[in-house]
N, C-alpha and C positions, 0 to 999 in steps of 0.2 A: 058445468062451469069448472074451466081451468084456466091454465094461462097460456090459453090460445092467443089472445091479444099481446102477450109478450113474445111473441115469435120474432126472430131478428128481421126477418122481410116486411112484417107488419109495422114493427116498430120503426125501422128505416123509412118506409113508405110516409109514416106519419109525420116524422121531423122533416123530411123532404117537401111535404105539401104545406106544412106550417110554414116552412122558411119561405118556400115560392109564394104565399100568400102574403108574408110579411114583406118581402121585397117588391112585389106588385104593387102591394099599398102604399109603400114609400114612394115608389116610382111616379103613382097617380098623385100623391100629396105635393111631391115636386114639381109635377107638372101644372095643377091647378094653383100652387103658391106663383109660379112663372107668369100663369094667365091674369092673375089678379095685378090690379095696379098698384099695389103695396105688398111688402113684406109680412105674411101672415104671422110668421112666429114672433117677430118684432112687434107688431099691434096687439097679438094675445099676451106674450108674456111681459114686455117691458111697458107698455102702454094700458095694461090692465082693459082689453076692450073685452069685455064680458058678452056683447051681443055678437060680436065676430065669433067668439069662441064657441058659441053654441052653434052658430052656422057650419062652423068648420067640423064640429063634434058631428052633428046630422049629416054633414057630406062624409065623414070618415066613416059613420056607420053604414050609409050608403054603399060605398066602395066596399066595405069588408063583408057585406051581404052579397054584393054581385062576385067578388073574388070567391068567397066560400061556396056559392052555388057553381060557378064555372069548374071550380076544381073538384066538387064532388060528384058532378056529373049530370 
């Protein structure tokens, strides 16, 4: 056990993959928001639509699992 995980190459790779995952998730959320007949953010935040928030949360977890599996390999 040492500081092998803190090597610059490994650390940079982790940061790049984390940023790539966040960007891909963000783009997927925007695409899904455009495909729905209403504004997801407005419905969830302003109108407090809890049912829609749970659906979006499940969708977000699904997208995150797919992105993580695709990046991990």
